[in-house]
C-alpha positions as CSV (number, residue, x, y, z in Angstrom):
1,X,117.1,108.4,105.9
2,X,115.1,105.1,107.0
3,X,117.6,102.2,107.0
4,X,115.4,99.9,105.4
5,X,114.8,102.2,102.4
6,X,118.6,102.6,102.3
7,X,119.1,98.9,102.1
8,X,116.6,98.4,99.2
9,X,117.8,101.4,97.3
10,X,121.6,101.2,97.7
11,X,121.8,97.5,97.1
12,X,119.3,97.7,94.1
13,X,121.1,100.5,92.5
14,X,124.5,98.9,92.8
15,X,123.3,95.7,91.3
16,X,121.7,97.3,88.4
17,X,124.5,99.6,87.8
18,X,126.9,96.5,87.8
19,X,125.2,95.3,84.7
20,X,126.8,98.3,82.7
21,X,123.8,99.3,80.4
22,X,122.3,96.0,80.1
23,X,118.6,95.1,80.7
24,X,118.3,93.9,84.4
25,X,116.0,93.1,87.1
26,X,116.5,92.3,90.8
27,X,114.5,91.8,94.0
28,X,116.0,93.1,97.2
29,X,112.8,92.1,99.1
30,X,113.5,88.3,98.5
31,X,116.9,88.8,99.8
32,X,115.5,90.6,102.8
33,X,113.5,87.7,104.0
34,X,116.1,85.2,104.8
35,X,118.3,88.0,106.3
36,X,115.4,88.8,108.6
37,X,115.5,85.1,109.8
38,X,119.2,85.2,110.4
39,X,118.6,88.4,112.4
40,X,116.4,86.7,114.8
41,X,119.1,84.1,115.8
42,X,122.3,86.4,115.5
43,X,124.1,87.7,118.6
44,X,126.4,90.4,119.2
45,X,127.9,92.4,116.5
46,X,126.2,90.3,113.7
47,X,122.7,91.1,115.1
48,X,123.5,94.8,115.4
49,X,124.7,94.9,111.8
50,X,121.6,93.1,110.4
51,X,119.2,95.1,112.5
52,X,120.9,98.3,111.3
53,X,120.9,97.4,107.6
54,X,117.5,96.0,107.7
55,X,116.0,99.0,109.4
56,X,114.7,97.3,112.5
57,X,115.2,98.1,116.2
58,X,114.0,95.0,117.9
59,X,113.5,91.3,117.1
60,X,109.7,91.7,117.5
61,X,109.5,93.9,114.6
62,X,111.6,91.6,112.4
63,X,109.1,88.8,112.9
64,X,106.5,90.5,110.6
65,X,109.0,91.0,108.0
66,X,107.5,88.3,105.9
67,X,104.1,87.5,107.5
68,X,102.6,91.1,107.0
69,X,102.8,90.3,103.1
70,X,102.4,86.5,103.1
71,X,98.8,86.5,102.0
72,X,99.6,88.6,98.9
73,X,102.5,86.4,97.9
74,X,100.3,83.2,98.4
75,X,97.9,84.8,96.0
76,X,100.6,85.8,93.5
77,X,102.1,82.4,93.6
78,X,98.7,80.8,92.4
79,X,99.3,82.3,89.0
80,X,101.9,85.0,88.3
81,X,104.8,84.3,90.6
82,X,107.1,81.3,90.8
83,X,109.4,81.7,93.8
84,X,112.0,79.7,95.3
85,X,113.9,81.1,98.5
86,X,116.1,78.5,100.0
87,X,118.8,78.6,102.8
88,X,121.0,75.6,102.4
89,X,123.0,74.5,105.4
90,X,125.6,71.6,105.7
91,X,124.2,68.2,106.2
92,X,124.7,67.8,109.9
93,X,122.7,67.0,113.1
94,X,124.3,70.0,114.8
95,X,121.5,72.3,113.4
96,X,118.7,73.1,115.8
97,X,115.5,71.6,114.6
98,X,113.6,74.9,115.5
99,X,115.8,76.8,113.1
100,X,114.3,74.7,110.1
101,X,110.8,74.1,111.3
102,X,108.1,76.5,110.0
103,X,110.7,78.5,108.2
104,X,108.6,79.0,105.1
105,X,105.6,80.1,107.0
106,X,107.3,82.6,109.2
107,X,110.0,84.0,107.0
108,X,109.3,82.9,103.4
109,X,112.5,80.9,103.2
110,X,113.0,77.2,103.4
111,X,115.9,75.8,105.3
112,X,117.3,72.6,103.7
113,X,120.3,70.5,104.5
114,X,122.8,69.4,101.7
115,X,126.2,67.8,101.7
116,X,128.6,70.4,101.0
117,X,131.4,67.9,101.6
118,X,130.7,66.9,98.0
119,X,130.7,70.4,96.4
120,X,130.0,69.3,92.8
121,X,127.1,67.1,93.8
122,X,125.8,69.8,96.1
123,X,125.8,72.3,93.2
124,X,124.1,69.9,90.8
125,X,121.5,68.9,93.4
126,X,120.6,72.7,94.1
127,X,120.4,73.7,90.4
128,X,118.3,70.6,89.3
129,X,115.9,71.3,92.3
130,X,115.5,75.1,91.2
131,X,115.1,74.3,87.6
132,X,112.4,71.8,88.2
133,X,110.7,74.1,90.9
134,X,110.7,77.0,88.3
135,X,109.4,74.8,85.3
136,X,112.9,75.1,83.7
137,X,112.5,78.8,83.4
138,X,115.6,79.4,85.7
139,X,118.7,77.3,85.5
140,X,122.2,77.2,86.8
141,X,121.8,79.6,89.9
142,X,124.9,78.2,91.7
143,X,128.2,78.1,90.2
144,X,131.1,75.8,90.8
145,X,133.2,78.5,92.7
146,X,130.2,79.1,95.0
147,X,130.7,75.9,97.0
148,X,133.6,74.2,98.5
149,X,134.3,71.6,101.4
150,X,134.3,74.5,103.8
151,X,130.9,75.9,103.0
152,X,128.4,75.8,105.8
153,X,125.6,78.0,104.4
154,X,124.4,79.7,101.3
155,X,121.2,81.6,100.3
156,X,119.7,81.0,96.9
157,X,116.8,82.8,95.5
158,X,115.1,82.2,92.0
159,X,111.9,84.0,91.0
160,X,109.9,84.1,87.8
161,X,107.1,86.7,87.3
162,X,104.9,87.2,84.4
163,X,102.8,90.3,84.8
164,X,98.9,90.0,84.5
165,X,97.1,93.4,84.1
166,X,94.1,94.3,85.9
167,X,92.6,95.2,82.4
168,X,94.7,93.4,79.8
169,X,95.8,95.0,76.6
170,X,94.4,93.8,73.2
171,X,96.9,92.0,71.0
172,X,95.3,93.6,67.9
173,X,96.3,97.1,69.2
174,X,100.0,96.3,69.3
175,X,102.1,98.4,66.9
176,X,105.6,99.1,65.7
177,X,107.2,102.2,67.1
178,X,110.7,103.6,67.2
179,X,112.8,102.9,70.4
180,X,115.9,105.2,71.0
181,X,118.6,103.2,72.7
182,X,121.2,104.5,75.1
183,X,123.6,105.1,72.1
184,X,121.0,107.2,70.3
185,X,120.4,104.4,67.7
186,X,116.9,104.1,66.8
187,X,115.3,100.7,66.3
188,X,111.7,99.5,65.5
189,X,110.1,97.2,68.1
190,X,106.5,96.2,68.8
191,X,104.8,97.9,71.6
192,X,101.6,97.1,73.2
193,X,99.2,100.0,73.3
194,X,95.9,101.1,75.0
195,X,93.9,104.3,75.5
196,X,92.8,104.3,79.3
197,X,93.1,106.0,82.5
198,X,96.5,105.8,84.2
199,X,98.3,107.3,87.1
200,X,100.7,109.8,85.5
201,X,103.2,112.5,86.3
202,X,105.5,114.8,84.7
203,X,108.2,115.5,87.2
204,X,110.1,118.6,85.7
205,X,112.4,118.9,88.6
206,X,114.0,115.5,88.0
207,X,113.4,115.8,84.1
208,X,111.3,112.5,83.9
209,X,108.0,111.2,83.3
210,X,106.1,108.6,85.6
211,X,103.4,106.1,84.8
212,X,101.5,103.7,87.1
213,X,99.2,100.8,85.9
214,X,97.7,98.2,88.4
215,X,98.2,94.4,87.8
216,X,95.7,91.6,88.3
217,X,96.8,90.6,91.8
218,X,95.4,92.6,94.5
219,X,97.5,95.6,95.5
220,X,100.2,95.1,92.8
221,X,101.3,97.7,90.3
222,X,104.1,98.6,87.9
223,X,105.5,102.1,87.8
224,X,107.4,103.3,84.8
225,X,110.1,106.0,85.4
226,X,111.4,107.3,82.2
227,X,114.0,110.2,82.0
228,X,113.3,112.7,79.2
229,X,116.7,111.9,77.6
230,X,117.7,108.5,76.2
231,X,121.1,109.0,77.9
232,X,119.9,110.1,81.3
233,X,119.1,106.6,83.0
234,X,122.4,106.0,84.6
235,X,122.4,109.5,86.1
236,X,118.8,108.8,87.5
237,X,120.0,105.7,89.3
238,X,122.9,107.8,90.7
239,X,120.4,110.2,92.2
240,X,118.4,107.4,93.5
241,X,121.3,106.2,95.3
242,X,122.0,109.5,97.1
243,X,118.4,110.0,97.7
244,X,116.3,106.9,97.9
245,X,113.1,108.8,98.5
246,X,113.8,110.9,95.5
247,X,110.5,109.9,93.6
248,X,108.1,110.2,96.8
249,X,107.0,113.8,96.2
250,X,106.5,113.2,92.6
251,X,104.3,110.1,93.2
252,X,102.1,112.0,95.6
253,X,101.4,114.5,92.7
254,X,100.5,111.7,90.2
255,X,96.9,112.0,88.8
256,X,94.6,109.8,87.1
257,X,94.9,110.9,83.3
258,X,93.4,109.6,80.1
259,X,96.4,108.6,78.1
260,X,97.4,106.9,75.0
261,X,100.1,104.4,76.3
262,X,102.7,102.6,74.2
263,X,104.9,100.0,76.1
264,X,107.5,97.6,75.0
265,X,107.1,94.0,75.8
266,X,109.6,92.9,78.5
267,X,111.6,89.6,78.8
268,X,114.4,90.3,81.2
269,X,116.6,87.8,83.1
270,X,119.2,88.7,85.6
271,X,121.8,86.7,87.7
272,X,123.2,88.7,90.7
273,X,125.7,87.6,93.4
274,X,124.5,89.7,96.3
275,X,127.5,88.8,98.7
276,X,129.7,91.7,98.0
277,X,126.9,94.2,97.8
278,X,125.7,93.2,101.3
279,X,129.2,93.5,102.6
280,X,129.4,97.0,101.2
281,X,126.2,97.8,103.1
282,X,127.9,96.8,106.4
283,X,127.0,93.1,106.7
284,X,130.3,91.7,107.5
285,X,130.0,89.5,110.6
286,X,127.7,86.8,109.2
287,X,130.4,86.2,106.5
288,X,133.2,85.6,109.0
289,X,134.2,82.0,108.9
290,X,135.9,82.3,112.4
291,X,133.1,84.2,114.4
292,X,130.0,84.8,112.5
293,X,127.6,85.6,115.4
294,X,125.3,82.8,114.1
295,X,126.3,80.0,116.6
296,X,122.6,80.0,118.1
297,X,121.7,78.0,114.9
298,X,123.8,75.2,116.4
299,X,122.9,72.6,119.0
300,X,124.8,73.0,122.4
301,X,128.0,70.8,122.4
302,X,127.8,70.5,118.7
303,X,130.9,69.3,116.7
304,X,130.5,72.2,114.4
305,X,131.9,75.2,116.1
306,X,131.0,77.9,113.6
307,X,128.4,78.3,110.9
308,X,128.5,81.3,108.6
309,X,127.1,82.6,105.3
310,X,129.5,82.3,102.3
311,X,127.3,83.2,99.3
312,X,123.9,85.0,98.5
313,X,122.8,84.2,94.9
314,X,119.8,85.3,93.0
315,X,118.3,84.7,89.5
316,X,115.2,86.7,88.5
317,X,113.1,86.4,85.2
318,X,110.3,88.9,84.5
319,X,108.1,88.8,81.5
320,X,105.5,91.3,80.3
321,X,103.2,91.2,77.2
322,X,99.5,92.1,76.3
323,X,98.0,89.6,78.6
324,X,100.3,87.9,81.1
325,X,98.8,84.9,82.8
326,X,95.2,85.3,81.3
327,X,92.5,85.8,83.7
328,X,90.2,87.3,81.1
329,X,89.2,86.7,77.5
330,X,92.2,87.4,75.2
331,X,90.4,89.9,72.9
332,X,87.9,92.8,73.2
333,X,84.4,91.8,71.7
334,X,84.7,92.6,68.0
335,X,82.0,95.3,68.3
336,X,83.8,97.0,71.1
337,X,87.2,96.8,69.3
338,X,85.8,98.4,66.1
339,X,84.2,101.2,68.1
340,X,87.7,101.9,69.8
341,X,89.2,101.9,66.2
342,X,86.7,104.1,64.7
343,X,86.4,106.6,67.7
344,X,90.1,107.0,68.0
345,X,91.8,108.1,71.1
346,X,90.0,111.5,71.4
347,X,91.0,115.2,70.8
348,X,94.4,116.3,72.2
349,X,94.9,113.3,74.3
350,X,98.3,112.9,76.1
351,X,100.6,110.3,75.0
352,X,103.0,108.2,77.0
353,X,105.5,106.2,74.7
354,X,108.2,104.2,76.7
355,X,110.4,104.6,73.6
356,X,113.8,105.3,75.4
357,X,115.5,103.6,78.4
358,X,113.6,103.5,81.6
359,X,113.6,102.3,85.1
360,X,110.6,100.2,86.5
361,X,109.3,99.0,89.7
362,X,106.8,96.3,90.5
363,X,105.4,96.9,93.9
364,X,102.9,95.6,96.4
365,X,100.7,98.1,98.5
366,X,99.5,97.1,102.1
367,X,97.5,100.0,103.4
368,X,99.5,103.2,103.3
369,X,102.8,101.1,102.8
370,X,104.2,100.2,99.5
371,X,107.0,97.5,99.2
372,X,109.2,97.3,96.0
373,X,109.1,93.6,94.8
374,X,111.2,94.0,91.7
375,X,113.3,96.8,90.3
376,X,114.6,96.9,86.9
377,X,116.0,99.0,84.0
378,X,115.2,98.4,80.4
379,X,117.7,99.7,77.7
380,X,116.1,98.1,74.6
381,X,115.6,94.6,73.2
382,X,119.0,94.3,71.6
383,X,120.7,94.4,75.0
384,X,118.8,91.5,76.7
């Protein structure tokens, strides 16, 4: 099993399962970037743990962790994605300047000094900054218990993503449909709908259906993975933990298919403390307050003798509706709209209705490689 795949799948699955049947969305990729930065300066056991968990063999390969996909993220941030990735270190002159310089360009994470000697003020400063940077969409990422006078470093990530479709849905095609919740209760919710060509697969071996549709930003797509039973989503996540490449064979067999599709609007916000999940994966040394293996961050002969990571916090907010961040006209021309209504979907057309709990992945494809940006589960609107 490839270790990088193991890192993303196991930590993602644990975080989603910890939400106990609630709608949730996380990003292991945005946690990976600052860990890659730490791996380049770590020594000894700390470096070995980071390289092993992240799936790299050398420092050289780590250096492309972020830069290989920087261009795509730069484009996403122009419209769809609001991203804050911060590494906060204690306010001291003991930090080497080159650890701070160009960090955003090389690793997608900004290093900033803050006075942890005043925990309450530090917490307020960080939360206010993130709230402003995300246009008040994300608040209170850092809690009081996350910072004390002994804190030397924390990682904080906040991301808001509103999907923009390559070919938007029409708001006039939105209909009310039944959704079966995990407890078998049926509720009626609005679902966006469309008849179009989609990548589709019916995975009989894993008893699920898959649908992929492309987004407006180059190389991005969303894949829905829907177990055939409303009660099977937790079991699917367990399978994914044991076999991270579970869906790889099925994805290869997906075909472009004309479908009538019904999808619920999404509005999911999740707050995750990654600290314990990372420790379970084997990252322990960098959290050691006596000997973290991160001393290369410090100047020679510095008064600070050890710097260690104490918290890794993330808050993610994902939205999906008919349009997203509009790049096109909001409606079909009236003549084309009426033609679609009168013609109907066609004879014997297949239907994909996301009308029960499902797992979803928002990904970026770079050549033959695909990277998961967000992973989430949807159990129904009542559980947001």
